[in-house]
N, C-alpha and C positions, 0 to 999 in steps of 0.2 A: 417425307417428314420435313416440316418447316421449322428451322431453328430460330430464325429471326423474322419478325413480322413488323412491318412499318405501319405507323399510324399517322394520320393527318390530324395534327393537334394545333390549335391556336395558342398564341403566347399567353393569353389571359387564362387559359385552362391550365397551363403549366404553373403559373403563379399560384394557383389554388392548391397545388399538391404539396404535401409535406415531404421534403426530401430527407431530412434528418429528424427523427423523432427520438425523444428522450426515453430510454428504457425504464420500465418500472423499477423503483428502488425499494429496498427493505425499509421497514419503519425505523424511525430515528433511534428507538430503544436498542435496535440491533446494531446500527451503524456506530453509535457512540456508547450507550450504556452508562452505568454508574462510574464516574471518574475515579472512585476509590478502587475499582476492580478492573479497569481497562488501561491500556497503554495507547495514548493518542499517537497516531501515525502521521496524519496530515489531511490534505484534501485531495480529491480526485482531480486530475488535470483538466478534463473536459468540462465537468459540471461544477467543480469546486465544492463537492459534497464532503463534509468532514467524515472521517472514519477512524476507528480505533481497533486495536487487537485485543480481543476479549478471550482470555484463556478458557473460561467456563463454557463458552459457546462452541468450542472446537472439539471434534471427535479425535483428531490427530494433530496435536499442536506443534507442527513443524513449519519452518519458514525457509524459503529459498530466495536468496537475494541475487539477482542477475542484472547485468547492464554493461554497457561499454565502458572503456577506460575513462575516468573522470566524471562519471555520471552520479557519483555520490554514494556508492555502495558502502564504503568504509564509514563515511559520516553517518549514514543511516544506522548501521550496525552499532556503532558507539552510542549514538543517541538512544536507540531502542534499548540497549543493555542498561544504560543509566536510568531511563524511565522505568524499566521493568524492576530494577533494584529498588527504586523509591516506592513503587506501587505494591510489589509483592515480596520484596526482600530476596529476590532470586540471585543466583550466581550463575556463571557460565564457564565453559571450557572453550578456550580459543586456540585453535591449531593455526599457527602463523609461521609459515616457512620463511617469509622475508623479514620477520621481526618488526613489522610495521606497527603492531599494537603494543610493543614492549614499553615505550615511554608513556603511553596512555594508561596502560594497566598499572604501572608504578604510580603515576599521578593520581589514579583513582583509588589507590590503596589496595590493589589486588596483589596476588601472589604469582610469581613467575617461576 
């Protein structure tokens, strides 16, 4: 059984090959949707395609935010909650062991 097979290829043949191809994307109506019903998240890092969180399109509307220290998780959560409040009038329960969100919640008019 051969796992690796070498090929004799000329450099002009390599130049014709597509090494990175853009994956198919959903239609714009799914990525963004009606601004009155969606929360704009941002753009994708690789292709800069805008996308939004649309509650109506989700079967199970949960979000997990993960990242290394300093990557912007807290900033994202605060921004998302403010946008969700303006779009849907939603509220949130924040479990915050380090009291990092306390000043922000007070400033936003929330209850501690």
